[in-house]
N, C-alpha and C positions, 0 to 999 in steps of 0.2 A: 764774847770779847774778841778783839782782834788778835790774830796770830802774828807774832813778830819774829823775824829771822835775823840772827846775829852771827857775824863772822868772828872767829877768834884765832889769834896767831901770836907767836913769840919765837925769838931766836937767841935770847939771853937767859942764863940760869937754867931752871928746870921747868920747861913749858908745861909738862903734865901736871906738876904740883900747882903751878899758877892757875891752870884751867880749873882744877878741882876747887881751889879756893874761890875763884870767881863764881863757880856754880853754887857753892855753899852760901856765899854772900847774897846771891840772887834769891836763893831759897829762903833766906831769912826775912825777905820783904813780903808781907802778907798780900800786897797788891799784885804780886807777880806769881803766876803759875808756871812751873817748869814743864816742858813737853819733851821734845826729842833732842838727841845728840847724834851727830855723825861720828864716824871713826876719825882718828887722827892721821894726818897726811904729812909726809916729808915733801917740802916744796922748795923750788929755787928762789933765792932772794931776787927782788926786783928793785933796780936802782943802783947807782954807783956807790952809794954809801950804806947800803942795806945790811952789810955784814954777811954772816954765814947762813947756812940752810935753816929754813923756818919749819916749824910745826904748825899746821893749820887745821881747822875744822869749822863746823857751823852747828848752831843749836837754835831751837825755837822756844819761845815763851808766849804766854797769853796774858794780856793785861788791858785794863781800861785806861791806863795812863796815856796821856798824849805823847806823841813821838818825841817831842823835845824833852819832856819830863823823863822818859825812858833813857834818852841819850845822856841826860845829866847823871842818872844812876850808873850807867855803864862807864862814863868817864870818871865818876867818883871811885868806882871799883878799880879802874886802871891806876888811879893815883894811889889808892890804898895798897895795891900790890907792888908799887914802885915804878910805874911808868913815868918817864920824863920825856918832854917834847923839845929836845934841843936841836935835833937834826931831822928835817923832813925826810920821810922814807928811810929813816935810820934804823939801827938795831933796836929791839925793844923787849922788855920783860913780858909785856902782854899788850895786845891790841884787841879792842872790842868794837866792831863796826856794825852799825845798824843797817841792814841790807834791804829788807822789805818789811812793811807793816800791812799785811793783807794786800789789797789792791790800791792802797792809798798812794797818791802822787803829791809830794811835798817839795816846794822850792823856797827854802828859807836860807838866810845868810849862814846859819850854822848847820843846816841839814838839808840834804837832797834825798828824796825817796822816789823810786828805788835808788839805791846807791849807784852812782853813775858807772862804776866799773864792775858792778856785781855780775853783769852778763858775760864778761869776757875774761876776767882773771881766773885762770884755771884753779888756783888755790881756793877760790870760792865756789866755782862751778862744780867741780868734781864732788866735794862733800855735799853740796846741795842736791846733786843728782842722786846721791846715795839714799837720801831720806825724803826728798821732796821733788822728784823728777817731773811731776806735772804742775809744779808751781808756775803760775803764769806771770810773765813780765807785763805790768799794766800799761806800759808805753809801747813796747815792741810787739805785744800780743803773740808771743811765742812762749812755749814752756821752757823750763830750765834745760830739759833734755834736748829740745830742738835747737836751742842756742848752742849747747855743747857740740851737737852734731855739726852745726855750721862751722864751728871753730876747728873741728877735726877733719874737715875736707882738705884733701891734698891734690894739687897744690893749693895752699891757702891764698885766696885772692884778696889782696888789700887794695882797696880803691881810695886813693888819696884825694881829698877835696882841696885842690890848690896845687901850686908848683911843688914838685918833688924836692925834698931837702938835698943839698949837696952831699954826695957820698952814697946815696941810695942805690945807685947803679954800679958802684965800685966792686971790684973783684972781692975785696975783703968782706963787704956786706953780703954779697951773694954766697960766699963760702960759709959765712956764719949762719945764714938763713936760706939754705938751698931749697926748702920746700915752700918758700914764699914767693909770690909773684906780686910786685907792687906796680900799679898802673894808674894812669890818669883817671880820676873819678868821673870825668865828664863822659867817659865811654861806658856803655852798658856791658857788664860781664856776661859771659855765657853760662857761668855756674854761680852759685851763691857766693856773695862777697861780703866782706866786712869793710865798712867805710871808716876812715879816720880823718879827723880835723886837727891839724897841728898849729894853725894860726887863726886868730880871731876873725880875720877878714876872708878866710877860706869858706865861703858859703855855698859854692857850686854844688848842687845836688843835695843840699842839706834838708830840703823840704820833701824829699822822696818819702812818701808815706810808707811806714812799715819796714824801712831799710835800717838795719842797725848801724848807728854812727857812734864811734868812740871819740868823744870830745877830749882831746889831749892838750887843750890850750892852757890849762892851769897846772899841768904836771911839771915837775922840775926838769931843767936842762934845756939845751938848744934843740931845735926841731929833730935833728937826727938822733939825739940821745933819747928824746921822747918816744920816737918811733921804735928805737931799739928796745927800750924798757917795755913798751907795749907788746912787742913781739915775744920777748922773754916770758911775759905773763901769759900770753896766749898759747905759746908752743910748749910750755912746761907739761910734764907728765907726772902729776902728783902721785906719790907712792904711799898707799895706805899701810901704815906701820903698826897700828894697834887699834883695838876698840877703845871707846871712851864712855 
């Protein structure tokens, strides 16, 4: 049976209690076999309206259910625990994101696999490295550990596919992100870089095989806000607070 990796997070109420309830509800489904759980991590909120500090982790299950059927179950558990979807990237009682289903690649209106942000959001990457460091990204063809190491390179080279957003070179931006170097993505970096796309018409370099590209065209906010939220998620240092 395929192994499925799920990200879990919350910053409202009692996250640990919500996580335990979600785990028990999954255990009650005979079609799902529970496997591993990472520790729990304290992580920085991402987005203008995200609220306070999050608690995050990842876990794995095994099932013959199709990915969309598993997604329905996860979203049903979210609703049962009290998740409401009023503000995108807002505070939440629980969040269950389907990250990987073995090496499957899925592009459906409701589901993209692997999760488009699973390879660069530190609140996902660090828990995954803890329990699945050799898990391969089926599109980027690098392990979770290799992707994490790329993100940890300093200075962090961010190659932007398209014109740089206004404010990217401001003193305020440089002061907030001193370990980041943002440059024109048409130029070849001398050290491993992370490419970002902020606008749908920014296609320069997008076909470079094997180069990680963070597609931020569908994330909330104006281009500079999108880039800022991306950097917050990439530069975060999740703190492992307890076992789970």
